[in-house]
N, C-alpha and C positions, 0 to 999 in steps of 0.2 A: 503494499500499499503506500502510495505516495502522499505527503502532506505538501501542498504548494501554496504559499501565501505571499501575496505582493503587499508591499507597504509604500506609502508616500511619506517620506520623512524630510521636513525642512532642513537646510544646511546647518542651521544653529542646533539642532538636535542629534545630527549624524553620528557624532562621536559617543554620546550616551547610548543612542540606539544600537550602535554596533557592538558596544560592550554588553548590553543586556542581551542581545541576539546570541552573543557568543557565549554567555553564561547559560542561556536557555538551550543552546546546542550541547554544550557540556552535560548538563542534566539529562536532557533527552537520550543522548548517544550512551549514557552510562545505564539506561534502563534495558532489561532483557527484551530481546526482539526489535530493538532499534538498530538498524544496520549502518546508516551513515546520515549526516546532515551538513548542509551547506548554506552559507549566507552569500548572496551576490547584490552586486550593485550595477545598474544599469550604466552602460558607456556613454549614451546619448541623452540620458536624462539623470542628473546627479541626485535627485531627490527620489528616485525609484529604487527600491530594493527588493529582493525576492529569498525567501527562506525555503528551502527544500529538504524535506526529511523522509528517508525511506524506512519503513517498517516491514517486519515479515508477514503482518496481518492486520486487518482490522482490529482484531483482539488485543495483538501487541501494542497497536497505537493507543487503544483506551487505556489499557494497563499502564503504558508509559506515562500517561497524564494523570494517573491516580495519586501517587506520592506527593505529600504536602509540599516539599521544596519545589517539586516541579509545578504544581498548581500555583505556588505563590510567584513564580517568575514567568513561566511560559504561557499561561492564560491570560494574564494581562498584555504579554506581548502580542499574542495572537489576535486579542480583541482590538488591536490597532491595525490590523491587517484590512485591505480594501475589500468591501463587502459585495462587490458587483459581479463576483464570479465564484464558481465553487473552488473548494481548497483540497478536498479529499479525494484521490483518484485511485483505482485499482490498476495495478500494473497489466498492461496488454502485451508489450514486447519489451524484452530487455537484450542487451548485446554486450559482448566483451570479447575482446581478441579476434574480432572479425566474424564472430558467430552470433546470431540473433535467434532468440528463443521467444516463441509466443506462450503466454500464460492463459490458462483456462479462466474465465470469469466465475467468480464465487456467487454472482447475482443471478437470480432466476430471470426468465423472459418476462415475467410479471412483476418484476421487483417494483417498478413505478406506479403498479395499479393496486396491489394488495395492501391491505390496512394492516395495523399492528394486530397481531393475535390470529390472522388468518392463514399466514404461510407456515408450512411444515419444513420447508427447506428447498433448495434449488433442484427440482426434478430435472430441469433442463436449463443448462446455463445459456446466457444471452450471447 
């Protein structure tokens, strides 16, 4: 699972934001199931930042956000993210060393239409 959050950070807050994001990445990547995390700054718009964190699964993502120190630092940081687009993505294709691997969706075909309590599990991935 990928967490992708974009931020708009005024120049006057950039140093503090980067330090907070670094601390958040240290906390998140110390959690079981968190593979890697990165913070990037746009090259063409200095006030735009992106945080990308990869987890083994949705469960690992949710568990990684559970410890109090993580909630204390990471949740306020994530609340600053731009809210005009989704932030959580399941992995579709990954590649390393020139080889690409497709990943089967863990969501059922009807994941967008089934209400809470109605689903038993993904009988057919989308």
